[in-house]
LOVEXKOL-420436 format. One record per residue: x, y, z of N, C-alpha, C in turn; residue number from 0. Coordinates in nm, 4 decimals, always signed. Layout:
REM residues N
<node n_px="X" n_py="Y" n_pz="Z" ca_px="X" ca_py="Y" ca_pz="Z" c_px="X" c_py="Y" c_pz="Z" nr="NUM"/>
...
***
This chain:
REM residues 86
<node n_px="+8.0903" n_py="+11.4255" n_pz="+9.7256" ca_px="+8.0668" ca_py="+11.3770" ca_pz="+9.8769" c_px="+8.1508" c_py="+11.2541" c_pz="+9.8968" nr="0"/>
<node n_px="+8.1840" n_py="+11.2725" n_pz="+10.0453" ca_px="+8.2954" ca_py="+11.1172" ca_pz="+10.1021" c_px="+8.1659" c_py="+11.0566" c_pz="+10.1255" nr="1"/>
<node n_px="+8.1876" n_py="+10.9249" n_pz="+10.1634" ca_px="+8.0791" ca_py="+10.8464" ca_pz="+10.1772" c_px="+8.1382" c_py="+10.8047" c_pz="+10.3818" nr="2"/>
<node n_px="+8.0078" n_py="+10.8366" n_pz="+10.4029" ca_px="+7.9657" ca_py="+10.8213" ca_pz="+10.5280" c_px="+8.0682" c_py="+10.6920" c_pz="+10.6399" nr="3"/>
<node n_px="+8.1798" n_py="+10.7727" n_pz="+10.6994" ca_px="+8.2482" ca_py="+10.6673" ca_pz="+10.7727" c_px="+8.3746" c_py="+10.6674" c_pz="+10.7073" nr="4"/>
<node n_px="+8.4086" n_py="+10.7445" n_pz="+10.5822" ca_px="+8.5708" ca_py="+10.7496" ca_pz="+10.5075" c_px="+8.5682" c_py="+10.8963" c_pz="+10.4827" nr="5"/>
<node n_px="+8.7039" n_py="+10.9128" n_pz="+10.5622" ca_px="+8.7708" ca_py="+11.0458" ca_pz="+10.5696" c_px="+8.8198" c_py="+11.0997" c_pz="+10.4296" nr="6"/>
<node n_px="+8.7625" n_py="+11.2597" n_pz="+10.4236" ca_px="+8.8443" ca_py="+11.2783" ca_pz="+10.3204" c_px="+8.9509" c_py="+11.2995" c_pz="+10.2842" nr="7"/>
<node n_px="+8.9971" n_py="+11.3230" n_pz="+10.1346" ca_px="+9.1754" ca_py="+11.3099" ca_pz="+10.1116" c_px="+9.1810" c_py="+11.5058" c_pz="+10.1577" nr="8"/>
<node n_px="+9.2854" n_py="+11.5147" n_pz="+10.1765" ca_px="+9.3155" ca_py="+11.6638" ca_pz="+10.2073" c_px="+9.4506" c_py="+11.7106" c_pz="+10.1001" nr="9"/>
<node n_px="+9.4075" n_py="+11.8151" n_pz="+10.1324" ca_px="+9.5284" ca_py="+11.9029" ca_pz="+10.0363" c_px="+9.6097" c_py="+11.9378" c_pz="+10.1220" nr="10"/>
<node n_px="+9.7452" n_py="+11.8416" n_pz="+10.0013" ca_px="+9.8451" ca_py="+11.9112" ca_pz="+10.0673" c_px="+9.9704" c_py="+11.9648" c_pz="+9.9818" nr="11"/>
<node n_px="+9.9145" n_py="+12.0610" n_pz="+9.8947" ca_px="+9.9568" ca_py="+12.1249" ca_pz="+9.7804" c_px="+10.0316" c_py="+12.2119" c_pz="+9.8127" nr="12"/>
<node n_px="+10.1715" n_py="+12.2540" n_pz="+9.8567" ca_px="+10.2421" ca_py="+12.3311" ca_pz="+9.8559" c_px="+10.3719" c_py="+12.3747" c_pz="+9.7161" nr="13"/>
<node n_px="+10.4564" n_py="+12.5159" n_pz="+9.7263" ca_px="+10.5202" ca_py="+12.4693" ca_pz="+9.6968" c_px="+10.6703" c_py="+12.3935" c_pz="+9.7596" nr="14"/>
<node n_px="+10.6898" n_py="+12.4137" n_pz="+9.8889" ca_px="+10.7664" ca_py="+12.3758" ca_pz="+9.8978" c_px="+10.8355" c_py="+12.2379" c_pz="+9.9975" nr="15"/>
<node n_px="+10.8487" n_py="+12.1102" n_pz="+9.9897" ca_px="+10.8192" ca_py="+11.9885" ca_pz="+10.0681" c_px="+10.9730" c_py="+11.9662" c_pz="+10.1380" nr="16"/>
<node n_px="+10.9274" n_py="+11.9326" n_pz="+10.2902" ca_px="+11.0709" ca_py="+11.8256" ca_pz="+10.3598" c_px="+11.1200" c_py="+11.7216" c_pz="+10.3198" nr="17"/>
<node n_px="+11.2117" n_py="+11.6941" n_pz="+10.2162" ca_px="+11.2987" ca_py="+11.5583" ca_pz="+10.1973" c_px="+11.3701" c_py="+11.4723" c_pz="+10.3009" nr="18"/>
<node n_px="+11.3774" n_py="+11.3631" n_pz="+10.3673" ca_px="+11.4841" ca_py="+11.3086" ca_pz="+10.4227" c_px="+11.6230" c_py="+11.2979" c_pz="+10.3977" nr="19"/>
<node n_px="+11.7093" n_py="+11.3736" n_pz="+10.3997" ca_px="+11.8364" ca_py="+11.3053" ca_pz="+10.3949" c_px="+11.8451" c_py="+11.1849" c_pz="+10.3641" nr="20"/>
<node n_px="+12.0026" n_py="+11.0994" n_pz="+10.3325" ca_px="+12.0370" ca_py="+10.9787" ca_pz="+10.4206" c_px="+12.0926" c_py="+11.0225" c_pz="+10.4895" nr="21"/>
<node n_px="+12.1131" n_py="+11.0663" n_pz="+10.6129" ca_px="+12.1629" ca_py="+11.1696" ca_pz="+10.7533" c_px="+11.9863" c_py="+11.1316" c_pz="+10.8221" nr="22"/>
<node n_px="+11.8679" n_py="+11.1620" n_pz="+10.7633" ca_px="+11.7736" ca_py="+11.1459" ca_pz="+10.8089" c_px="+11.7377" c_py="+11.3031" c_pz="+10.8722" nr="23"/>
<node n_px="+11.7905" n_py="+11.4022" n_pz="+10.8431" ca_px="+11.7757" ca_py="+11.5829" ca_pz="+10.8558" c_px="+11.7070" c_py="+11.5947" c_pz="+10.7277" nr="24"/>
<node n_px="+11.6046" n_py="+11.7119" n_pz="+10.7483" ca_px="+11.5235" ca_py="+11.7128" ca_pz="+10.7035" c_px="+11.5571" c_py="+11.8712" c_pz="+10.6128" nr="25"/>
<node n_px="+11.5445" n_py="+11.8263" n_pz="+10.4801" ca_px="+11.6056" ca_py="+11.9719" ca_pz="+10.3901" c_px="+11.4987" c_py="+11.9915" c_pz="+10.3534" nr="26"/>
<node n_px="+11.4629" n_py="+12.1777" n_pz="+10.3303" ca_px="+11.3388" ca_py="+12.2183" ca_pz="+10.2349" c_px="+11.3740" c_py="+12.2110" c_pz="+10.0866" nr="27"/>
<node n_px="+11.3308" n_py="+12.1600" n_pz="+10.0103" ca_px="+11.3125" ca_py="+12.1761" ca_pz="+9.8484" c_px="+11.2080" c_py="+12.2681" c_pz="+9.7973" nr="28"/>
<node n_px="+11.2627" n_py="+12.3983" n_pz="+9.7450" ca_px="+11.1650" ca_py="+12.4761" ca_pz="+9.6977" c_px="+11.1649" c_py="+12.4981" c_pz="+9.5490" nr="29"/>
<node n_px="+11.0529" n_py="+12.3918" n_pz="+9.5003" ca_px="+11.0250" ca_py="+12.3566" ca_pz="+9.3435" c_px="+11.0356" c_py="+12.4916" c_pz="+9.2786" nr="30"/>
<node n_px="+11.0026" n_py="+12.6067" n_pz="+9.3257" ca_px="+10.9573" ca_py="+12.6854" ca_pz="+9.2785" c_px="+11.0926" c_py="+12.7614" c_pz="+9.2023" nr="31"/>
<node n_px="+11.1751" n_py="+12.7881" n_pz="+9.2380" ca_px="+11.2930" ca_py="+12.8622" ca_pz="+9.2726" c_px="+11.4290" c_py="+12.7232" c_pz="+9.1609" nr="32"/>
<node n_px="+11.3731" n_py="+12.6196" n_pz="+9.1645" ca_px="+11.5258" ca_py="+12.5420" ca_pz="+9.1376" c_px="+11.5040" c_py="+12.5468" c_pz="+8.9955" nr="33"/>
<node n_px="+11.6675" n_py="+12.5838" n_pz="+8.9281" ca_px="+11.6209" ca_py="+12.5771" ca_pz="+8.7820" c_px="+11.6692" c_py="+12.4015" c_pz="+8.7029" nr="34"/>
<node n_px="+11.5895" n_py="+12.4097" n_pz="+8.5917" ca_px="+11.4452" ca_py="+12.2826" ca_pz="+8.5405" c_px="+11.5924" c_py="+12.1366" c_pz="+8.5168" nr="35"/>
<node n_px="+11.6719" n_py="+12.2305" n_pz="+8.4806" ca_px="+11.8336" ca_py="+12.1634" ca_pz="+8.4430" c_px="+11.8611" c_py="+12.0479" c_pz="+8.5645" nr="36"/>
<node n_px="+11.8178" n_py="+12.0877" n_pz="+8.6613" ca_px="+11.8223" ca_py="+12.0519" ca_pz="+8.8044" c_px="+11.8387" c_py="+11.9202" c_pz="+8.7947" nr="37"/>
<node n_px="+11.6983" n_py="+11.8971" n_pz="+8.7614" ca_px="+11.5865" ca_py="+11.7692" ca_pz="+8.8230" c_px="+11.5727" c_py="+11.6805" c_pz="+8.6856" nr="38"/>
<node n_px="+11.6800" n_py="+11.5946" n_pz="+8.6885" ca_px="+11.6315" ca_py="+11.5137" ca_pz="+8.5502" c_px="+11.5440" c_py="+11.3675" c_pz="+8.5847" nr="39"/>
<node n_px="+11.5143" n_py="+11.3334" n_pz="+8.4433" ca_px="+11.3284" ca_py="+11.2904" ca_pz="+8.4574" c_px="+11.3594" c_py="+11.0962" c_pz="+8.5574" nr="40"/>
<node n_px="+11.5228" n_py="+11.0899" n_pz="+8.6072" ca_px="+11.5653" ca_py="+10.9517" ca_pz="+8.7355" c_px="+11.5223" c_py="+11.0059" c_pz="+8.8425" nr="41"/>
<node n_px="+11.5936" n_py="+11.1245" n_pz="+8.8470" ca_px="+11.6303" ca_py="+11.2045" ca_pz="+8.9729" c_px="+11.4839" c_py="+11.2407" c_pz="+9.0693" nr="42"/>
<node n_px="+11.3852" n_py="+11.3584" n_pz="+8.9270" ca_px="+11.2338" ca_py="+11.3404" ca_pz="+8.9809" c_px="+11.1730" c_py="+11.2349" c_pz="+9.0376" nr="43"/>
<node n_px="+11.1864" n_py="+11.1060" n_pz="+8.9640" ca_px="+11.1228" ca_py="+10.9531" ca_pz="+8.9895" c_px="+11.1489" c_py="+10.9735" c_pz="+9.1148" nr="44"/>
<node n_px="+11.2974" n_py="+10.9522" n_pz="+9.1607" ca_px="+11.3180" ca_py="+10.8745" ca_pz="+9.2898" c_px="+11.2605" c_py="+10.9610" c_pz="+9.4176" nr="45"/>
<node n_px="+11.2528" n_py="+11.1311" n_pz="+9.3614" ca_px="+11.2161" ca_py="+11.1956" ca_pz="+9.4727" c_px="+11.0635" c_py="+11.1726" c_pz="+9.5111" nr="46"/>
<node n_px="+10.9598" n_py="+11.1998" n_pz="+9.3521" ca_px="+10.8337" ca_py="+11.1053" ca_pz="+9.4034" c_px="+10.7890" c_py="+11.0096" c_pz="+9.4707" nr="47"/>
<node n_px="+10.8860" n_py="+10.9139" n_pz="+9.4535" ca_px="+10.9052" ca_py="+10.7606" ca_pz="+9.5092" c_px="+10.9055" c_py="+10.7700" c_pz="+9.6360" nr="48"/>
<node n_px="+11.0139" n_py="+10.8892" n_pz="+9.7038" ca_px="+11.0448" ca_py="+10.8812" ca_pz="+9.7915" c_px="+10.9557" c_py="+10.9349" c_pz="+9.9512" nr="49"/>
<node n_px="+10.8657" n_py="+11.0423" n_pz="+9.8291" ca_px="+10.7629" ca_py="+11.1595" ca_pz="+9.9094" c_px="+10.6555" c_py="+11.0927" c_pz="+9.9258" nr="50"/>
<node n_px="+10.6260" n_py="+10.9956" n_pz="+9.8424" ca_px="+10.4861" ca_py="+10.8779" ca_pz="+9.8366" c_px="+10.5031" c_py="+10.7934" c_pz="+9.9254" nr="51"/>
<node n_px="+10.6521" n_py="+10.7346" n_pz="+9.9202" ca_px="+10.6485" ca_py="+10.6176" ca_pz="+10.0707" c_px="+10.6432" c_py="+10.6356" c_pz="+10.1708" nr="52"/>
<node n_px="+10.7700" n_py="+10.8067" n_pz="+10.2115" ca_px="+10.7041" ca_py="+10.8978" ca_pz="+10.3319" c_px="+10.5723" c_py="+10.9431" c_pz="+10.3715" nr="53"/>
<node n_px="+10.5292" n_py="+10.9088" n_pz="+10.2848" ca_px="+10.3235" ca_py="+10.9611" ca_pz="+10.3145" c_px="+10.2071" c_py="+10.8340" c_pz="+10.3355" nr="54"/>
<node n_px="+10.2794" n_py="+10.8060" n_pz="+10.2414" ca_px="+10.2486" ca_py="+10.6700" ca_pz="+10.2705" c_px="+10.2147" c_py="+10.5545" c_pz="+10.4252" nr="55"/>
<node n_px="+10.3775" n_py="+10.5968" n_pz="+10.4902" ca_px="+10.4060" ca_py="+10.5222" ca_pz="+10.6227" c_px="+10.3539" c_py="+10.6240" c_pz="+10.7288" nr="56"/>
<node n_px="+10.2608" n_py="+10.7523" n_pz="+10.6923" ca_px="+10.2354" ca_py="+10.8496" ca_pz="+10.8042" c_px="+10.0826" c_py="+10.8250" c_pz="+10.8147" nr="57"/>
<node n_px="+10.0527" n_py="+10.9790" n_pz="+10.8501" ca_px="+9.9154" ca_py="+10.9571" ca_pz="+10.9047" c_px="+9.7894" c_py="+10.9296" c_pz="+10.7770" nr="58"/>
<node n_px="+9.8637" n_py="+10.9458" n_pz="+10.6287" ca_px="+9.7783" ca_py="+10.9248" ca_pz="+10.5092" c_px="+9.7523" c_py="+10.7807" c_pz="+10.5148" nr="59"/>
<node n_px="+9.9088" n_py="+10.7324" n_pz="+10.4913" ca_px="+9.8798" ca_py="+10.5283" ca_pz="+10.4941" c_px="+9.7966" c_py="+10.4640" c_pz="+10.6216" nr="60"/>
<node n_px="+9.7996" n_py="+10.5686" n_pz="+10.7885" ca_px="+9.6627" ca_py="+10.4817" ca_pz="+10.8308" c_px="+9.5723" c_py="+10.5244" c_pz="+10.7925" nr="61"/>
<node n_px="+9.5314" n_py="+10.6329" n_pz="+10.7331" ca_px="+9.4063" ca_py="+10.6634" ca_pz="+10.6630" c_px="+9.3517" c_py="+10.5816" c_pz="+10.5762" nr="62"/>
<node n_px="+9.4095" n_py="+10.5493" n_pz="+10.4627" ca_px="+9.3828" ca_py="+10.4314" ca_pz="+10.3880" c_px="+9.3584" c_py="+10.2873" c_pz="+10.4358" nr="63"/>
<node n_px="+9.4623" n_py="+10.3025" n_pz="+10.5139" ca_px="+9.4620" ca_py="+10.1449" ca_pz="+10.5385" c_px="+9.3221" c_py="+10.1203" c_pz="+10.6498" nr="64"/>
<node n_px="+9.2984" n_py="+10.2305" n_pz="+10.7542" ca_px="+9.1338" ca_py="+10.2350" ca_pz="+10.8184" c_px="+9.0333" c_py="+10.2424" c_pz="+10.6790" nr="65"/>
<node n_px="+9.0309" n_py="+10.3168" n_pz="+10.6020" ca_px="+8.9606" ca_py="+10.3336" ca_pz="+10.5105" c_px="+8.9017" c_py="+10.2068" c_pz="+10.4068" nr="66"/>
<node n_px="+9.0637" n_py="+10.0970" n_pz="+10.3878" ca_px="+9.0120" ca_py="+9.9850" ca_pz="+10.3119" c_px="+8.9621" c_py="+9.8744" c_pz="+10.4262" nr="67"/>
<node n_px="+8.9685" n_py="+9.8538" n_pz="+10.5305" ca_px="+8.9047" ca_py="+9.8217" ca_pz="+10.6435" c_px="+8.8009" c_py="+9.8414" c_pz="+10.6430" nr="68"/>
<node n_px="+8.7693" n_py="+9.9013" n_pz="+10.6760" ca_px="+8.5874" ca_py="+9.9519" ca_pz="+10.6442" c_px="+8.5543" c_py="+9.9371" c_pz="+10.4844" nr="69"/>
<node n_px="+8.5924" n_py="+9.9400" n_pz="+10.3876" ca_px="+8.5265" ca_py="+9.8820" ca_pz="+10.2715" c_px="+8.5217" c_py="+9.7458" c_pz="+10.2874" nr="70"/>
<node n_px="+8.6283" n_py="+9.6873" n_pz="+10.3232" ca_px="+8.6059" ca_py="+9.5255" ca_pz="+10.3320" c_px="+8.5027" c_py="+9.4917" c_pz="+10.4300" nr="71"/>
<node n_px="+8.4919" n_py="+9.5162" n_pz="+10.4961" ca_px="+8.3557" ca_py="+9.4828" ca_pz="+10.6376" c_px="+8.2294" c_py="+9.5444" c_pz="+10.5635" nr="72"/>
<node n_px="+8.2360" n_py="+9.6070" n_pz="+10.5167" ca_px="+8.1352" ca_py="+9.6126" ca_pz="+10.4459" c_px="+8.0397" c_py="+9.5025" c_pz="+10.3687" nr="73"/>
<node n_px="+8.1853" n_py="+9.5089" n_pz="+10.2646" ca_px="+8.1210" ca_py="+9.4020" ca_pz="+10.1539" c_px="+8.1532" c_py="+9.2541" c_pz="+10.2560" nr="74"/>
<node n_px="+8.2288" n_py="+9.2182" n_pz="+10.3400" ca_px="+8.1932" ca_py="+9.0862" ca_pz="+10.4226" c_px="+8.0209" c_py="+9.0795" c_pz="+10.4327" nr="75"/>
<node n_px="+8.0107" n_py="+9.2132" n_pz="+10.5149" ca_px="+7.8362" ca_py="+9.1986" ca_pz="+10.5544" c_px="+7.7301" c_py="+9.1941" c_pz="+10.4098" nr="76"/>
<node n_px="+7.7123" n_py="+9.2441" n_pz="+10.3314" ca_px="+7.6782" ca_py="+9.2091" ca_pz="+10.2133" c_px="+7.6706" c_py="+9.1240" c_pz="+10.1628" nr="77"/>
<node n_px="+7.8058" n_py="+9.0525" n_pz="+10.1685" ca_px="+7.8203" ca_py="+8.9380" ca_pz="+10.0832" c_px="+7.6782" c_py="+8.8706" c_pz="+10.1382" nr="78"/>
<node n_px="+7.6866" n_py="+8.8784" n_pz="+10.3180" ca_px="+7.6929" ca_py="+8.7734" ca_pz="+10.3854" c_px="+7.5027" c_py="+8.7561" c_pz="+10.3922" nr="79"/>
<node n_px="+7.4631" n_py="+8.8982" n_pz="+10.4056" ca_px="+7.3248" ca_py="+8.9592" ca_pz="+10.4310" c_px="+7.3080" c_py="+8.8990" c_pz="+10.2999" nr="80"/>
<node n_px="+7.3345" n_py="+8.9053" n_pz="+10.1446" ca_px="+7.3087" ca_py="+8.8301" ca_pz="+10.0469" c_px="+7.2711" c_py="+8.6978" c_pz="+10.0255" nr="81"/>
<node n_px="+7.3638" n_py="+8.6159" n_pz="+10.1094" ca_px="+7.3745" ca_py="+8.4977" ca_pz="+10.0863" c_px="+7.2486" c_py="+8.4103" c_pz="+10.2458" nr="82"/>
<node n_px="+7.1581" n_py="+8.5137" n_pz="+10.3088" ca_px="+7.0642" ca_py="+8.4608" ca_pz="+10.3552" c_px="+6.9265" c_py="+8.5018" c_pz="+10.2864" nr="83"/>
<node n_px="+6.9596" n_py="+8.5686" n_pz="+10.1833" ca_px="+6.8103" ca_py="+8.6330" ca_pz="+10.0762" c_px="+6.8113" c_py="+8.5220" c_pz="+9.9676" nr="84"/>
<node n_px="+6.9596" n_py="+8.4139" n_pz="+10.0090" ca_px="+6.8882" ca_py="+8.2550" ca_pz="+9.8546" c_px="+6.8261" c_py="+8.1864" c_pz="+9.9329" nr="85"/>
***
């Protein structure tokens, strides 16, 4: 169960993804229909890096930032509270 005040992760699992080309036009890649020989390790690594980068720049990145800020504030409050009792 997620901690109070921290957003729960969402399931984004699917068989196809929209990937931005160099021209910023989205094209859909359906992994279920792809031939295994098309994606070598370097291409797959580049594709995954690009997808992660795009996710972190969007709503997911915003949620992570909010959750980290909440965590830091809570830890600072705990540290200050423990100083008062010493």
